PAZA-864085 format. One line per field, with one value per residue: y, z negated, x negated of N, C-alpha, C, O in turn; residue number from 1. Coordinates in Angstrom, 2 decimals. Layout:
residues N
n_y = c(Y; ...)
n_z = c(Z; ...)
n_x = c(X; ...)
ca_y = c(Y; ...)
ca_z = c(Z; ...)
ca_x = c(X; ...)
c_y = c(Y; ...)
c_z = c(Z; ...)
c_x = c(X; ...)
o_y = c(Y; ...)
o_z = c(Z; ...)
o_x = c(X; ...)
num = c(NUM; ...)
//
This chain:
residues 81
n_y = c(1.53; 3.04; 4.88; 7.16; 7.49; 9.92; 10.02; 12.07; 13.26; 12.36; 10.58; 9.10; 7.93; 6.31; 4.66; 3.33; 3.86; 6.12; 6.34; 4.89; 2.77; 2.66; 0.51; 1.50; 1.98; 3.43; 5.70; 6.79; 8.86; 11.37; 10.61; 7.88; 7.10; 7.74; 5.99; 3.46; 3.67; 3.53; 0.97; -0.45; 0.52; 0.10; 0.81; 3.38; 4.69; 6.74; 8.92; 9.20; 9.89; 12.50; 13.68; 15.99; 15.97; 16.55; 17.49; 18.06; 20.26; 21.57; 21.81; 19.06; 18.41; 15.80; 14.83; 15.28; 14.10; 11.58; 11.06; 8.61; 7.54; 9.78; 11.71; 11.72; 13.61; 13.37; 15.40; 16.32; 18.41; 21.28; 22.42; 25.27; 28.46)
n_z = c(-5.35; -2.11; -0.02; 2.51; 5.03; 6.97; 9.45; 11.07; 13.95; 14.23; 12.14; 12.56; 14.96; 14.22; 12.41; 14.00; 14.20; 13.69; 11.60; 8.50; 5.92; 2.43; -0.45; -3.70; -7.24; -9.41; -10.83; -9.23; -7.91; -5.76; -5.76; -6.06; -3.72; -1.91; -2.71; -2.24; 0.57; 1.37; 0.77; 2.41; 4.95; 5.71; 7.74; 8.14; 5.88; 5.38; 6.49; 5.27; 2.72; 3.15; 3.75; 3.38; 1.41; 2.17; 1.09; 1.77; 3.29; 1.67; 0.22; -1.70; -4.68; -6.13; -8.58; -8.20; -8.51; -6.55; -4.97; -4.55; -1.24; -0.18; 2.17; 2.93; 4.30; 5.88; 6.43; 8.25; 7.45; 9.36; 11.17; 12.15; 14.01)
n_x = c(1.39; 1.99; -0.23; -0.72; -3.16; -4.94; -7.23; -9.77; -11.42; -14.86; -14.78; -12.41; -13.06; -15.38; -14.10; -12.33; -9.65; -6.98; -5.18; -4.14; -2.78; -2.98; -2.80; -2.41; -3.14; -0.54; -1.50; -3.43; -6.18; -7.71; -10.30; -10.17; -8.92; -10.92; -12.93; -11.70; -11.40; -14.12; -14.70; -12.85; -13.59; -16.55; -18.34; -17.89; -18.65; -20.80; -19.74; -17.34; -18.15; -18.88; -16.58; -13.76; -10.94; -7.54; -4.38; -1.01; -1.79; -3.65; -6.82; -7.93; -9.28; -11.47; -10.41; -7.71; -4.38; -2.63; 0.33; 2.90; 3.59; 2.44; 0.49; -2.85; -5.20; -8.33; -11.01; -13.89; -16.57; -17.44; -20.22; -22.07; -21.97)
ca_y = c(2.53; 3.23; 6.21; 7.18; 8.22; 10.28; 10.24; 12.90; 13.37; 11.22; 9.61; 8.22; 7.16; 5.31; 3.60; 2.65; 4.14; 7.36; 6.29; 3.58; 2.87; 1.90; 0.26; 2.04; 2.13; 4.55; 6.78; 7.01; 10.16; 11.46; 9.83; 6.46; 6.93; 7.74; 4.65; 2.40; 3.77; 3.07; -0.54; -0.81; 1.00; 0.23; 1.41; 4.85; 5.12; 7.95; 10.03; 9.36; 10.62; 14.01; 14.23; 16.76; 15.49; 17.62; 17.03; 19.08; 21.46; 22.25; 21.04; 18.33; 17.87; 14.36; 14.47; 15.52; 12.96; 11.25; 10.46; 7.50; 7.95; 11.04; 11.63; 12.32; 13.78; 13.46; 16.20; 16.45; 19.80; 21.68; 23.26; 26.16; 29.86)
ca_z = c(-4.44; -0.82; 0.34; 3.99; 5.23; 8.27; 9.81; 12.19; 14.68; 14.31; 11.14; 13.24; 15.94; 13.54; 11.77; 15.10; 14.12; 13.12; 10.50; 7.75; 4.69; 1.35; -1.65; -4.82; -8.52; -9.50; -11.33; -8.37; -7.64; -4.55; -5.85; -5.89; -2.23; -1.21; -3.02; -1.56; 1.95; 1.55; 0.72; 3.59; 6.24; 5.30; 8.72; 8.07; 4.57; 5.34; 6.92; 4.18; 1.57; 3.47; 4.14; 2.48; 1.38; 2.21; 0.77; 2.02; 3.78; 0.71; -0.18; -2.93; -5.37; -6.45; -9.72; -7.93; -8.37; -5.32; -5.19; -3.69; 0.07; 0.26; 3.15; 2.54; 5.57; 5.62; 7.47; 8.18; 7.42; 10.60; 11.15; 13.34; 13.68)
ca_x = c(2.05; 1.35; -0.65; -1.03; -4.46; -5.16; -8.63; -9.85; -12.68; -15.87; -14.38; -11.41; -13.87; -16.12; -13.20; -11.58; -8.20; -6.74; -4.27; -4.00; -2.04; -3.64; -2.11; -3.24; -2.36; 0.33; -2.21; -4.60; -6.64; -8.31; -11.59; -9.75; -8.60; -12.27; -13.66; -11.01; -11.72; -15.51; -14.56; -12.08; -14.25; -17.82; -19.14; -17.63; -19.04; -21.57; -18.82; -16.25; -18.87; -18.95; -15.29; -12.92; -9.53; -6.45; -2.98; 0.02; -2.41; -4.48; -8.04; -7.65; -10.56; -11.63; -9.49; -6.26; -3.55; -2.07; 1.69; 3.52; 4.07; 1.78; -0.55; -4.10; -5.95; -9.79; -11.62; -15.29; -17.03; -18.04; -21.46; -22.25; -21.84)
c_y = c(2.61; 4.65; 6.17; 8.08; 8.61; 10.64; 11.12; 12.82; 12.11; 10.26; 8.63; 7.28; 6.04; 4.20; 2.85; 2.81; 5.52; 7.47; 4.93; 3.85; 2.04; 1.64; 0.61; 1.92; 3.43; 5.85; 7.16; 8.58; 10.22; 10.63; 8.39; 6.19; 6.85; 6.44; 3.56; 2.43; 3.34; 1.56; -1.10; -0.54; 1.21; 0.91; 2.93; 5.49; 6.50; 9.13; 10.26; 10.10; 12.11; 14.65; 15.00; 16.29; 16.69; 16.95; 18.25; 20.41; 22.13; 21.29; 20.42; 17.87; 16.41; 13.96; 14.73; 14.23; 12.76; 10.59; 9.41; 8.10; 9.24; 10.71; 12.42; 12.34; 13.92; 14.20; 16.34; 17.96; 20.15; 22.53; 24.22; 27.62; 30.57)
c_z = c(-3.17; -0.61; 1.76; 4.26; 6.77; 8.48; 10.98; 12.76; 14.61; 13.19; 11.76; 14.29; 15.30; 12.90; 12.82; 15.05; 13.43; 11.87; 9.79; 6.55; 3.64; 0.21; -2.85; -6.14; -8.66; -9.99; -10.46; -8.13; -6.17; -4.56; -5.59; -4.47; -1.60; -1.49; -2.27; -0.05; 2.22; 1.59; 1.95; 4.91; 5.94; 6.38; 8.76; 6.70; 4.51; 5.67; 5.87; 2.99; 1.86; 3.60; 3.01; 2.57; 1.34; 2.10; 0.96; 2.44; 2.87; 0.34; -1.59; -3.54; -5.85; -7.63; -9.40; -7.79; -6.98; -5.54; -4.16; -2.37; 0.60; 1.35; 2.72; 3.86; 5.13; 6.77; 7.20; 8.25; 8.77; 10.30; 12.39; 13.03; 14.41)
c_x = c(1.31; 1.03; -1.11; -2.28; -4.53; -6.57; -8.72; -11.21; -13.52; -15.41; -13.33; -12.23; -14.65; -15.25; -12.37; -10.08; -8.09; -5.82; -4.36; -3.22; -2.83; -2.61; -2.94; -2.47; -1.60; -0.37; -3.43; -4.87; -7.24; -9.67; -11.29; -9.56; -10.01; -13.03; -13.10; -11.43; -13.19; -15.54; -13.90; -12.81; -15.73; -18.73; -18.96; -18.03; -19.76; -20.69; -17.75; -16.93; -18.96; -17.61; -14.62; -11.51; -8.58; -5.08; -2.08; -0.68; -3.39; -5.63; -7.72; -8.95; -10.41; -10.57; -7.95; -5.48; -2.95; -0.71; 1.96; 3.95; 3.40; 0.76; -1.73; -4.87; -7.49; -10.38; -13.03; -15.66; -17.66; -19.28; -21.45; -22.09; -20.80)
o_y = c(2.29; 5.55; 5.25; 9.21; 7.81; 11.49; 11.01; 12.35; 11.00; 9.08; 7.43; 6.07; 4.91; 3.03; 1.82; 2.09; 5.97; 8.51; 3.92; 5.00; 0.92; 2.43; 0.09; 1.77; 4.44; 6.95; 7.80; 9.41; 9.21; 10.05; 7.70; 5.14; 5.94; 5.88; 2.76; 1.40; 2.80; 0.95; -2.12; -1.29; 2.36; 1.50; 3.65; 6.66; 7.34; 10.23; 11.39; 10.90; 12.91; 15.87; 14.72; 16.21; 17.67; 16.05; 19.32; 21.50; 23.17; 20.10; 21.12; 17.03; 15.90; 12.89; 14.43; 13.35; 13.75; 9.61; 9.35; 9.11; 9.73; 9.59; 13.56; 11.31; 14.55; 13.76; 16.48; 18.68; 19.31; 23.25; 23.94; 27.99; 31.77)
o_z = c(-3.11; -0.92; 2.17; 3.79; 7.66; 7.77; 11.87; 12.08; 14.86; 13.36; 11.49; 14.39; 15.78; 12.86; 12.52; 15.69; 12.72; 11.22; 10.44; 6.17; 3.90; -0.04; -3.03; -6.12; -8.08; -9.65; -10.95; -8.15; -5.46; -3.56; -4.96; -4.00; -0.81; -0.62; -1.68; 0.53; 3.30; 2.33; 2.49; 5.87; 5.91; 6.04; 9.35; 6.45; 3.69; 5.16; 5.64; 2.33; 0.94; 3.58; 1.84; 3.66; 0.62; 2.84; 0.41; 2.05; 3.23; 0.16; -2.52; -2.97; -5.96; -7.59; -10.20; -7.04; -6.28; -6.27; -3.09; -2.39; 1.68; 1.44; 2.25; 4.47; 4.11; 7.92; 6.04; 9.06; 9.29; 9.31; 13.45; 11.86; 14.21)
o_x = c(0.12; 1.81; -1.82; -2.40; -4.24; -7.10; -7.88; -12.12; -13.06; -15.70; -13.39; -12.04; -14.60; -15.60; -11.78; -9.33; -8.98; -5.71; -4.63; -3.00; -3.27; -1.71; -4.04; -1.25; -1.99; 0.06; -4.35; -3.97; -7.25; -10.09; -12.10; -9.99; -10.24; -13.69; -13.84; -11.77; -13.44; -16.31; -14.34; -12.65; -16.18; -19.75; -19.77; -17.77; -19.39; -20.91; -17.33; -16.26; -19.10; -17.45; -14.85; -10.93; -8.77; -4.69; -2.34; -0.27; -3.94; -5.40; -7.32; -9.65; -9.29; -9.97; -7.06; -5.89; -2.76; -0.65; 1.36; 4.66; 3.75; 0.25; -1.67; -5.15; -7.80; -10.29; -13.42; -15.08; -18.40; -19.34; -20.89; -22.06; -20.61)
num = c(1; 2; 3; 4; 5; 6; 7; 8; 9; 10; 11; 12; 13; 14; 15; 16; 17; 18; 19; 20; 21; 22; 23; 24; 25; 26; 27; 28; 29; 30; 31; 32; 33; 34; 35; 36; 37; 38; 39; 40; 41; 42; 43; 44; 45; 46; 47; 48; 49; 50; 51; 52; 53; 54; 55; 56; 57; 58; 59; 60; 61; 62; 63; 64; 65; 66; 67; 68; 69; 70; 71; 72; 73; 74; 75; 76; 77; 78; 79; 80; 81)
//
């Protein structure tokens, strides 16, 4: 199945693009998306490891299933006050 990925901020800059599409097994989870992204974008690995996955506007934990055609946005945590 295809899953659409949206990268933001420093993650998009490091990856050299803001969007990509991954081909994943039908039973894929957010953890599978993150692992595949680390393989596809090795220069962005440290940022991917810190990123938070968001699906349909809601934080998605690692075990959350990902559906065909779904968009997974990766957001980096912000620091500050």
